[in-house]
N, CA, C, O and the ligand as a Tripos MOL2 file, in Angstrom:
@<TRIPOS>MOLECULE
protein
  245   243    62     0     0
PROTEIN
NO_CHARGES

@<TRIPOS>ATOM
      1 N           4.9210   25.4050   14.3590 N.3       1 MET1
      2 CA          4.1310   25.7440   13.1720 C.3       1 MET1
      3 C           3.7010   27.2120   13.2330 C.2       1 MET1
      4 O           3.1560   27.6760   14.2340 O.2       1 MET1
      5 N           3.9550   27.9080   12.1630 N.am      2 ILE2
      6 CA          3.7040   29.3420   12.1590 C.3       2 ILE2
      7 C           2.2280   29.6500   11.9300 C.2       2 ILE2
      8 O           1.6800   30.6100   12.4730 O.2       2 ILE2
      9 N           1.5940   28.7970   11.1000 N.am      3 ASN3
     10 CA          0.2050   29.0670   10.7490 C.3       3 ASN3
     11 C          -0.7700   28.2790   11.6080 C.2       3 ASN3
     12 O          -1.5520   27.4860   11.0840 O.2       3 ASN3
     13 N          -0.7340   28.4820   12.8940 N.am      4 ASN4
     14 CA         -1.6750   27.7970   13.7690 C.3       4 ASN4
     15 C          -2.9820   28.5740   13.8010 C.2       4 ASN4
     16 O          -3.0810   29.6400   14.4080 O.2       4 ASN4
     17 N          -3.9800   28.0110   13.1320 N.am      5 ILE5
     18 CA         -5.2500   28.7230   12.9750 C.3       5 ILE5
     19 C          -5.9840   28.8550   14.3060 C.2       5 ILE5
     20 O          -6.8600   29.7060   14.4630 O.2       5 ILE5
     21 N          -5.6150   28.0030   15.2610 N.am      6 GLU6
     22 CA         -6.3460   28.0130   16.5310 C.3       6 GLU6
     23 C          -5.9140   29.1530   17.4430 C.2       6 GLU6
     24 O          -6.5530   29.4180   18.4620 O.2       6 GLU6
     25 N          -4.8330   29.8240   17.0770 N.am      7 VAL7
     26 CA         -4.3380   30.8950   17.9340 C.3       7 VAL7
     27 C          -4.5530   32.2400   17.2380 C.2       7 VAL7
     28 O          -4.1640   32.4230   16.0850 O.2       7 VAL7
     29 N          -5.1660   33.1590   17.9430 N.am      8 CYS8
     30 CA         -5.4100   34.4800   17.3730 C.3       8 CYS8
     31 C          -4.0740   35.1860   17.1390 C.2       8 CYS8
     32 O          -3.2820   35.3330   18.0700 O.2       8 CYS8
     33 N          -3.8210   35.6210   15.9050 N.am      9 PRO9
     34 CA         -2.5530   36.2930   15.6010 C.3       9 PRO9
     35 C          -2.4350   37.6640   16.2470 C.2       9 PRO9
     36 O          -1.3410   38.2220   16.3310 O.2       9 PRO9
     37 N          -3.5460   38.2020   16.6970 N.am     10 HIS10
     38 CA         -3.5240   39.5330   17.2980 C.3      10 HIS10
     39 C          -3.3400   39.4680   18.8090 C.2      10 HIS10
     40 O          -2.6250   40.2810   19.3950 O.2      10 HIS10
     41 N          -3.9930   38.4920   19.4300 N.am     11 CYS11
     42 CA         -3.9520   38.3950   20.8930 C.3      11 CYS11
     43 C          -3.0210   37.2900   21.3520 C.2      11 CYS11
     44 O          -2.6210   37.2470   22.5150 O.2      11 CYS11
     45 N          -2.6660   36.3740   20.4110 N.am     12 ASN12
     46 CA         -1.7900   35.2670   20.7390 C.3      12 ASN12
     47 C          -2.3810   34.3580   21.8130 C.2      12 ASN12
     48 O          -1.6590   33.8230   22.6540 O.2      12 ASN12
     49 N          -3.6960   34.1910   21.7770 N.am     13 ILE13
     50 CA         -4.3420   33.2600   22.6990 C.3      13 ILE13
     51 C          -5.1820   32.2770   21.8950 C.2      13 ILE13
     52 O          -5.5340   32.5200   20.7400 O.2      13 ILE13
     53 N          -5.4860   31.1770   22.5360 N.am     14 LYS14
     54 CA         -6.2410   30.1370   21.8480 C.3      14 LYS14
     55 C          -7.6840   30.5870   21.6020 C.2      14 LYS14
     56 O          -8.3320   31.1590   22.4780 O.2      14 LYS14
     57 N          -8.1680   30.3140   20.3930 N.am     15 MET15
     58 CA         -9.5270   30.6990   20.0530 C.3      15 MET15
     59 C         -10.4760   29.5380   20.2950 C.2      15 MET15
     60 O         -10.0480   28.3900   20.4110 O.2      15 MET15
     61 N         -11.7590   29.8410   20.3720 N.am     16 GLU16
     62 CA        -12.7730   28.8200   20.6000 C.3      16 GLU16
     63 C         -13.3510   28.3670   19.2750 C.2      16 GLU16
     64 O         -13.6550   29.1670   18.3900 O.2      16 GLU16
     65 N         -13.4950   27.0310   19.1680 N.am     17 LEU17
     66 CA        -14.1100   26.4860   17.9640 C.3      17 LEU17
     67 C         -15.6180   26.5110   18.1380 C.2      17 LEU17
     68 O         -16.1630   25.8120   18.9910 O.2      17 LEU17
     69 N         -16.2930   27.3210   17.3240 N.am     18 LYS18
     70 CA        -17.7460   27.3610   17.3560 C.3      18 LYS18
     71 C         -18.2620   27.7430   15.9800 C.2      18 LYS18
     72 O         -17.5520   27.5870   14.9860 O.2      18 LYS18
     73 N         -19.4610   28.2310   15.9130 N.am     19 THR19
     74 CA        -19.9600   28.6730   14.6280 C.3      19 THR19
     75 C         -20.1580   30.1760   14.6670 C.2      19 THR19
     76 O         -20.4470   30.7520   15.7160 O.2      19 THR19
     77 N         -20.0010   30.7970   13.5250 N.am     20 ALA20
     78 CA        -20.1760   32.2360   13.4340 C.3      20 ALA20
     79 C         -21.0790   32.5430   12.2530 C.2      20 ALA20
     80 O         -20.9690   31.9100   11.2020 O.2      20 ALA20
     81 N         -21.9590   33.4980   12.4180 N.am     21 PRO21
     82 CA        -22.8410   33.8720   11.3120 C.3      21 PRO21
     83 C         -22.0610   34.6300   10.2350 C.2      21 PRO21
     84 O         -21.1580   35.4160   10.5230 O.2      21 PRO21
     85 N         -22.4430   34.3650    8.9960 N.am     22 TYR22
     86 CA        -21.8230   35.0950    7.8990 C.3      22 TYR22
     87 C         -22.8970   35.9100    7.1980 C.2      22 TYR22
     88 O         -23.9610   35.3890    6.8610 O.2      22 TYR22
     89 N         -22.6220   37.1680    6.9830 N.am     23 SER23
     90 CA        -23.6110   37.9940    6.2880 C.3      23 SER23
     91 C         -23.0690   38.4760    4.9590 C.2      23 SER23
     92 O         -21.8950   38.8190    4.8170 O.2      23 SER23
     93 N         -23.9660   38.4900    3.9960 N.am     24 ASP24
     94 CA        -23.6440   38.9100    2.6430 C.3      24 ASP24
     95 C         -24.5580   40.0730    2.3060 C.2      24 ASP24
     96 O         -25.7780   39.9060    2.2870 O.2      24 ASP24
     97 N         -24.0110   41.2270    2.0440 N.am     25 ASN25
     98 CA        -24.8080   42.4310    1.7920 C.3      25 ASN25
     99 C         -25.7820   42.7270    2.9290 C.2      25 ASN25
    100 O         -26.9210   43.1350    2.7020 O.2      25 ASN25
    101 N         -25.3110   42.5140    4.1490 N.am     26 GLY26
    102 CA        -26.1290   42.8090    5.3070 C.3      26 GLY26
    103 C         -27.1490   41.7490    5.6430 C.2      26 GLY26
    104 O         -27.8900   41.8820    6.6170 O.2      26 GLY26
    105 N         -27.1970   40.6850    4.8380 N.am     27 LYS27
    106 CA        -28.1510   39.6080    5.0850 C.3      27 LYS27
    107 C         -27.3970   38.3850    5.5820 C.2      27 LYS27
    108 O         -26.4860   37.8920    4.9180 O.2      27 LYS27
    109 N         -27.7850   37.9030    6.7540 N.am     28 ILE28
    110 CA        -27.1090   36.7310    7.2970 C.3      28 ILE28
    111 C         -27.5340   35.4920    6.5160 C.2      28 ILE28
    112 O         -28.7250   35.2010    6.4030 O.2      28 ILE28
    113 N         -26.5520   34.7600    5.9740 N.am     29 ILE29
    114 CA        -26.9030   33.6040    5.1590 C.3      29 ILE29
    115 C         -26.7310   32.2950    5.9130 C.2      29 ILE29
    116 O         -27.1290   31.2470    5.4050 O.2      29 ILE29
    117 N         -26.1610   32.3190    7.0850 N.am     30 GLY30
    118 CA        -26.0640   31.0920    7.8630 C.3      30 GLY30
    119 C         -24.9390   31.1230    8.8730 C.2      30 GLY30
    120 O         -24.1450   32.0620    8.9230 O.2      30 GLY30
    121 N         -24.8870   30.0640    9.6840 N.am     31 ASP31
    122 CA        -23.8130   29.9280   10.6620 C.3      31 ASP31
    123 C         -22.8080   28.9160   10.1540 C.2      31 ASP31
    124 O         -23.1900   27.8600    9.6500 O.2      31 ASP31
    125 N         -21.5480   29.2200   10.2800 N.am     32 PHE32
    126 CA        -20.5160   28.3460    9.7650 C.3      32 PHE32
    127 C         -19.4390   28.1050   10.8120 C.2      32 PHE32
    128 O         -19.1910   28.9300   11.6910 O.2      32 PHE32
    129 N         -18.8090   26.9400   10.6840 N.am     33 GLU33
    130 CA        -17.7770   26.5570   11.6330 C.3      33 GLU33
    131 C         -16.6180   27.5430   11.5730 C.2      33 GLU33
    132 O         -16.0840   27.8320   10.5020 O.2      33 GLU33
    133 N         -16.2450   28.0450   12.7200 N.am     34 ALA34
    134 CA        -15.1770   29.0290   12.7480 C.3      34 ALA34
    135 C         -14.5230   29.0740   14.1160 C.2      34 ALA34
    136 O         -15.1090   28.6770   15.1240 O.2      34 ALA34
    137 N         -13.3100   29.5620   14.1240 N.am     35 TYR35
    138 CA        -12.6520   29.8640   15.3890 C.3      35 TYR35
    139 C         -12.9470   31.3130   15.7240 C.2      35 TYR35
    140 O         -12.8200   32.2040   14.8840 O.2      35 TYR35
    141 N         -13.3440   31.5320   16.9730 N.am     36 VAL36
    142 CA        -13.6520   32.8900   17.4000 C.3      36 VAL36
    143 C         -12.7530   33.2500   18.5700 C.2      36 VAL36
    144 O         -12.6500   32.5030   19.5430 O.2      36 VAL36
    145 N         -12.1090   34.3910   18.4680 N.am     37 CYS37
    146 CA        -11.2340   34.8430   19.5440 C.3      37 CYS37
    147 C         -12.0880   35.4050   20.6790 C.2      37 CYS37
    148 O         -12.8930   36.3100   20.4590 O.2      37 CYS37
    149 N         -11.9170   34.8760   21.8870 N.am     38 PRO38
    150 CA        -12.7410   35.3550   23.0110 C.3      38 PRO38
    151 C         -12.3560   36.7580   23.4590 C.2      38 PRO38
    152 O         -13.0900   37.3960   24.2140 O.2      38 PRO38
    153 N         -11.2140   37.2350   22.9970 N.am     39 SER39
    154 CA        -10.7500   38.5450   23.4250 C.3      39 SER39
    155 C         -11.1560   39.6520   22.4580 C.2      39 SER39
    156 O         -11.7580   40.6440   22.8700 O.2      39 SER39
    157 N         -10.8290   39.4880   21.1640 N.am     40 CYS40
    158 CA        -11.1260   40.5640   20.2070 C.3      40 CYS40
    159 C         -12.3120   40.2160   19.3050 C.2      40 CYS40
    160 O         -12.7370   41.0300   18.4850 O.2      40 CYS40
    161 N         -12.8510   38.9800   19.4650 N.am     41 ASN41
    162 CA        -14.0320   38.5400   18.7070 C.3      41 ASN41
    163 C         -13.8000   38.4400   17.2170 C.2      41 ASN41
    164 O         -14.7550   38.4470   16.4390 O.2      41 ASN41
    165 N         -12.5500   38.3470   16.8070 N.am     42 ARG42
    166 CA        -12.2790   38.1200   15.3950 C.3      42 ARG42
    167 C         -12.7260   36.7120   15.0350 C.2      42 ARG42
    168 O         -12.6460   35.7930   15.8500 O.2      42 ARG42
    169 N         -13.1950   36.5560   13.8080 N.am     43 VAL43
    170 CA        -13.6910   35.2640   13.3470 C.3      43 VAL43
    171 C         -12.7860   34.7400   12.2470 C.2      43 VAL43
    172 O         -12.4880   35.4320   11.2730 O.2      43 VAL43
    173 N         -12.3600   33.5060   12.4290 N.am     44 PHE44
    174 CA        -11.5620   32.8440   11.3930 C.3      44 PHE44
    175 C         -12.2740   31.5640   11.0050 C.2      44 PHE44
    176 O         -12.3240   30.6190   11.7930 O.2      44 PHE44
    177 N         -12.8190   31.5210    9.8160 N.am     45 TYR45
    178 CA        -13.5480   30.3310    9.3970 C.3      45 TYR45
    179 C         -12.5790   29.1730    9.1720 C.2      45 TYR45
    180 O         -11.4830   29.3510    8.6420 O.2      45 TYR45
    181 N         -13.0090   27.9890    9.5860 N.am     46 THR46
    182 CA        -12.1950   26.7990    9.3540 C.3      46 THR46
    183 C         -12.3320   26.3910    7.8940 C.2      46 THR46
    184 O         -13.1660   26.9300    7.1660 O.2      46 THR46
    185 N         -11.5070   25.4320    7.4690 N.am     47 ASP47
    186 CA        -11.6010   24.9340    6.0930 C.3      47 ASP47
    187 C         -13.0090   24.4220    5.8280 C.2      47 ASP47
    188 O         -13.5950   24.6800    4.7770 O.2      47 ASP47
    189 N         -13.5400   23.6880    6.8070 N.am     48 ASN48
    190 CA        -14.9010   23.1660    6.6970 C.3      48 ASN48
    191 C         -15.9250   24.2810    6.5850 C.2      48 ASN48
    192 O         -16.7830   24.2740    5.7020 O.2      48 ASN48
    193 N         -15.8200   25.2320    7.4910 N.am     49 GLY49
    194 CA        -16.7470   26.3460    7.5060 C.3      49 GLY49
    195 C         -16.6850   27.1230    6.2000 C.2      49 GLY49
    196 O         -17.7040   27.5650    5.6690 O.2      49 GLY49
    197 N         -15.4720   27.2780    5.6980 N.am     50 TYR50
    198 CA        -15.2850   28.0390    4.4730 C.3      50 TYR50
    199 C         -15.8960   27.3110    3.2810 C.2      50 TYR50
    200 O         -16.4750   27.9260    2.3850 O.2      50 TYR50
    201 N         -15.7510   25.9660    3.2930 N.am     51 LYS51
    202 CA        -16.3120   25.1580    2.2170 C.3      51 LYS51
    203 C         -17.8310   25.3030    2.1870 C.2      51 LYS51
    204 O         -18.4240   25.5040    1.1270 O.2      51 LYS51
    205 N         -18.4530   25.2000    3.3610 N.am     52 GLU52
    206 CA        -19.9090   25.3410    3.4700 C.3      52 GLU52
    207 C         -20.3420   26.7300    3.0090 C.2      52 GLU52
    208 O         -21.3230   26.8980    2.2850 O.2      52 GLU52
    209 N         -19.5820   27.6980    3.4500 N.am     53 LEU53
    210 CA        -19.8430   29.0960    3.0990 C.3      53 LEU53
    211 C         -19.8490   29.2780    1.5810 C.2      53 LEU53
    212 O         -20.7310   29.9330    1.0250 O.2      53 LEU53
    213 N         -18.8540   28.6900    0.9260 N.am     54 THR54
    214 CA        -18.7610   28.8120   -0.5340 C.3      54 THR54
    215 C         -19.9620   28.1550   -1.2100 C.2      54 THR54
    216 O         -20.4970   28.6620   -2.1960 O.2      54 THR54
    217 N         -20.3740   27.0050   -0.6480 N.am     55 LYS55
    218 CA        -21.5350   26.2890   -1.1980 C.3      55 LYS55
    219 C         -22.7660   27.1930   -1.1760 C.2      55 LYS55
    220 O         -23.5050   27.2750   -2.1570 O.2      55 LYS55
    221 N         -22.9770   27.8640   -0.0570 N.am     56 TYR56
    222 CA        -24.1420   28.7540    0.0910 C.3      56 TYR56
    223 C         -24.0850   29.8750   -0.9290 C.2      56 TYR56
    224 O         -25.0910   30.2160   -1.5500 O.2      56 TYR56
    225 N         -22.9160   30.4370   -1.0940 N.am     57 ILE57
    226 CA        -22.7800   31.5830   -1.9980 C.3      57 ILE57
    227 C         -23.0190   31.1410   -3.4380 C.2      57 ILE57
    228 O         -23.6530   31.8550   -4.2150 O.2      57 ILE57
    229 N         -22.5040   29.9450   -3.7940 N.am     58 MET58
    230 CA        -22.6990   29.4200   -5.1470 C.3      58 MET58
    231 C         -24.1670   29.1680   -5.4290 C.2      58 MET58
    232 O         -24.6610   29.4420   -6.5230 O.2      58 MET58
    233 N         -24.8650   28.6370   -4.4170 N.am     59 LYS59
    234 CA        -26.2830   28.2920   -4.5700 C.3      59 LYS59
    235 C         -27.1030   29.5360   -4.9000 C.2      59 LYS59
    236 O         -28.0690   29.4910   -5.6630 O.2      59 LYS59
    237 N         -26.6840   30.6410   -4.3000 N.am     60 LYS60
    238 CA        -27.4450   31.8770   -4.4600 C.3      60 LYS60
    239 C         -27.3780   32.4250   -5.8810 C.2      60 LYS60
    240 O         -28.2820   33.1390   -6.3150 O.2      60 LYS60
    241 N         -26.2920   32.0890   -6.6190 N.am     61 ARG61
    242 CA        -26.0910   32.6930   -7.9320 C.3      61 ARG61
    243 C         -26.6260   31.8390   -9.0500 C.2      61 ARG61
    244 O         -26.5280   32.2180  -10.2170 O.2      61 ARG61
    245 ZN         -7.8620   38.1050   19.2800 Zn       62 ZN62
@<TRIPOS>BOND
     1     1     2 1
     2     2     3 1
     3     3     4 2
     4     3     5 am
     5     5     6 1
     6     6     7 1
     7     7     8 2
     8     7     9 am
     9     9    10 1
    10    10    11 1
    11    11    12 2
    12    11    13 am
    13    13    14 1
    14    14    15 1
    15    15    16 2
    16    15    17 am
    17    17    18 1
    18    18    19 1
    19    19    20 2
    20    19    21 am
    21    21    22 1
    22    22    23 1
    23    23    24 2
    24    23    25 am
    25    25    26 1
    26    26    27 1
    27    27    28 2
    28    27    29 am
    29    29    30 1
    30    30    31 1
    31    31    32 2
    32    31    33 am
    33    33    34 1
    34    34    35 1
    35    35    36 2
    36    35    37 am
    37    37    38 1
    38    38    39 1
    39    39    40 2
    40    39    41 am
    41    41    42 1
    42    42    43 1
    43    43    44 2
    44    43    45 am
    45    45    46 1
    46    46    47 1
    47    47    48 2
    48    47    49 am
    49    49    50 1
    50    50    51 1
    51    51    52 2
    52    51    53 am
    53    53    54 1
    54    54    55 1
    55    55    56 2
    56    55    57 am
    57    57    58 1
    58    58    59 1
    59    59    60 2
    60    59    61 am
    61    61    62 1
    62    62    63 1
    63    63    64 2
    64    63    65 am
    65    65    66 1
    66    66    67 1
    67    67    68 2
    68    67    69 am
    69    69    70 1
    70    70    71 1
    71    71    72 2
    72    71    73 am
    73    73    74 1
    74    74    75 1
    75    75    76 2
    76    75    77 am
    77    77    78 1
    78    78    79 1
    79    79    80 2
    80    79    81 am
    81    81    82 1
    82    82    83 1
    83    83    84 2
    84    83    85 am
    85    85    86 1
    86    86    87 1
    87    87    88 2
    88    87    89 am
    89    89    90 1
    90    90    91 1
    91    91    92 2
    92    91    93 am
    93    93    94 1
    94    94    95 1
    95    95    96 2
    96    95    97 am
    97    97    98 1
    98    98    99 1
    99    99   100 2
   100    99   101 am
   101   101   102 1
   102   102   103 1
   103   103   104 2
   104   103   105 am
   105   105   106 1
   106   106   107 1
   107   107   108 2
   108   107   109 am
   109   109   110 1
   110   110   111 1
   111   111   112 2
   112   111   113 am
   113   113   114 1
   114   114   115 1
   115   115   116 2
   116   115   117 am
   117   117   118 1
   118   118   119 1
   119   119   120 2
   120   119   121 am
   121   121   122 1
   122   122   123 1
   123   123   124 2
   124   123   125 am
   125   125   126 1
   126   126   127 1
   127   127   128 2
   128   127   129 am
   129   129   130 1
   130   130   131 1
   131   131   132 2
   132   131   133 am
   133   133   134 1
   134   134   135 1
   135   135   136 2
   136   135   137 am
   137   137   138 1
   138   138   139 1
   139   139   140 2
   140   139   141 am
   141   141   142 1
   142   142   143 1
   143   143   144 2
   144   143   145 am
   145   145   146 1
   146   146   147 1
   147   147   148 2
   148   147   149 am
   149   149   150 1
   150   150   151 1
   151   151   152 2
   152   151   153 am
   153   153   154 1
   154   154   155 1
   155   155   156 2
   156   155   157 am
   157   157   158 1
   158   158   159 1
   159   159   160 2
   160   159   161 am
   161   161   162 1
   162   162   163 1
   163   163   164 2
   164   163   165 am
   165   165   166 1
   166   166   167 1
   167   167   168 2
   168   167   169 am
   169   169   170 1
   170   170   171 1
   171   171   172 2
   172   171   173 am
   173   173   174 1
   174   174   175 1
   175   175   176 2
   176   175   177 am
   177   177   178 1
   178   178   179 1
   179   179   180 2
   180   179   181 am
   181   181   182 1
   182   182   183 1
   183   183   184 2
   184   183   185 am
   185   185   186 1
   186   186   187 1
   187   187   188 2
   188   187   189 am
   189   189   190 1
   190   190   191 1
   191   191   192 2
   192   191   193 am
   193   193   194 1
   194   194   195 1
   195   195   196 2
   196   195   197 am
   197   197   198 1
   198   198   199 1
   199   199   200 2
   200   199   201 am
   201   201   202 1
   202   202   203 1
   203   203   204 2
   204   203   205 am
   205   205   206 1
   206   206   207 1
   207   207   208 2
   208   207   209 am
   209   209   210 1
   210   210   211 1
   211   211   212 2
   212   211   213 am
   213   213   214 1
   214   214   215 1
   215   215   216 2
   216   215   217 am
   217   217   218 1
   218   218   219 1
   219   219   220 2
   220   219   221 am
   221   221   222 1
   222   222   223 1
   223   223   224 2
   224   223   225 am
   225   225   226 1
   226   226   227 1
   227   227   228 2
   228   227   229 am
   229   229   230 1
   230   230   231 1
   231   231   232 2
   232   231   233 am
   233   233   234 1
   234   234   235 1
   235   235   236 2
   236   235   237 am
   237   237   238 1
   238   238   239 1
   239   239   240 2
   240   239   241 am
   241   241   242 1
   242   242   243 1
   243   243   244 2
@<TRIPOS>SUBSTRUCTURE
     1 MET1         2 RESIDUE 1 A MET
     2 ILE2         6 RESIDUE 1 A ILE
     3 ASN3        10 RESIDUE 1 A ASN
     4 ASN4        14 RESIDUE 1 A ASN
     5 ILE5        18 RESIDUE 1 A ILE
     6 GLU6        22 RESIDUE 1 A GLU
     7 VAL7        26 RESIDUE 1 A VAL
     8 CYS8        30 RESIDUE 1 A CYS
     9 PRO9        34 RESIDUE 1 A PRO
    10 HIS10       38 RESIDUE 1 A HIS
    11 CYS11       42 RESIDUE 1 A CYS
    12 ASN12       46 RESIDUE 1 A ASN
    13 ILE13       50 RESIDUE 1 A ILE
    14 LYS14       54 RESIDUE 1 A LYS
    15 MET15       58 RESIDUE 1 A MET
    16 GLU16       62 RESIDUE 1 A GLU
    17 LEU17       66 RESIDUE 1 A LEU
    18 LYS18       70 RESIDUE 1 A LYS
    19 THR19       74 RESIDUE 1 A THR
    20 ALA20       78 RESIDUE 1 A ALA
    21 PRO21       82 RESIDUE 1 A PRO
    22 TYR22       86 RESIDUE 1 A TYR
    23 SER23       90 RESIDUE 1 A SER
    24 ASP24       94 RESIDUE 1 A ASP
    25 ASN25       98 RESIDUE 1 A ASN
    26 GLY26      102 RESIDUE 1 A GLY
    27 LYS27      106 RESIDUE 1 A LYS
    28 ILE28      110 RESIDUE 1 A ILE
    29 ILE29      114 RESIDUE 1 A ILE
    30 GLY30      118 RESIDUE 1 A GLY
    31 ASP31      122 RESIDUE 1 A ASP
    32 PHE32      126 RESIDUE 1 A PHE
    33 GLU33      130 RESIDUE 1 A GLU
    34 ALA34      134 RESIDUE 1 A ALA
    35 TYR35      138 RESIDUE 1 A TYR
    36 VAL36      142 RESIDUE 1 A VAL
    37 CYS37      146 RESIDUE 1 A CYS
    38 PRO38      150 RESIDUE 1 A PRO
    39 SER39      154 RESIDUE 1 A SER
    40 CYS40      158 RESIDUE 1 A CYS
    41 ASN41      162 RESIDUE 1 A ASN
    42 ARG42      166 RESIDUE 1 A ARG
    43 VAL43      170 RESIDUE 1 A VAL
    44 PHE44      174 RESIDUE 1 A PHE
    45 TYR45      178 RESIDUE 1 A TYR
    46 THR46      182 RESIDUE 1 A THR
    47 ASP47      186 RESIDUE 1 A ASP
    48 ASN48      190 RESIDUE 1 A ASN
    49 GLY49      194 RESIDUE 1 A GLY
    50 TYR50      198 RESIDUE 1 A TYR
    51 LYS51      202 RESIDUE 1 A LYS
    52 GLU52      206 RESIDUE 1 A GLU
    53 LEU53      210 RESIDUE 1 A LEU
    54 THR54      214 RESIDUE 1 A THR
    55 LYS55      218 RESIDUE 1 A LYS
    56 TYR56      222 RESIDUE 1 A TYR
    57 ILE57      226 RESIDUE 1 A ILE
    58 MET58      230 RESIDUE 1 A MET
    59 LYS59      234 RESIDUE 1 A LYS
    60 LYS60      238 RESIDUE 1 A LYS
    61 ARG61      242 RESIDUE 1 A ARG
    62 ZN62       245 GROUP 0 **** ****
């Protein structure tokens, strides 16, 4: 599978499933489920995390 979200495309190593804070205009709006690369610290939100994230953003408007 080419689109393996669990593997960092930059480092080609397995990422850790945890939560990552998301900030909007410099304001942190919450922690969301995401894969975080232990090497380059890139954050890739999971489908779940992204869904929650969208909910928060919608609520604000
Ligand atoms: Zn990486």
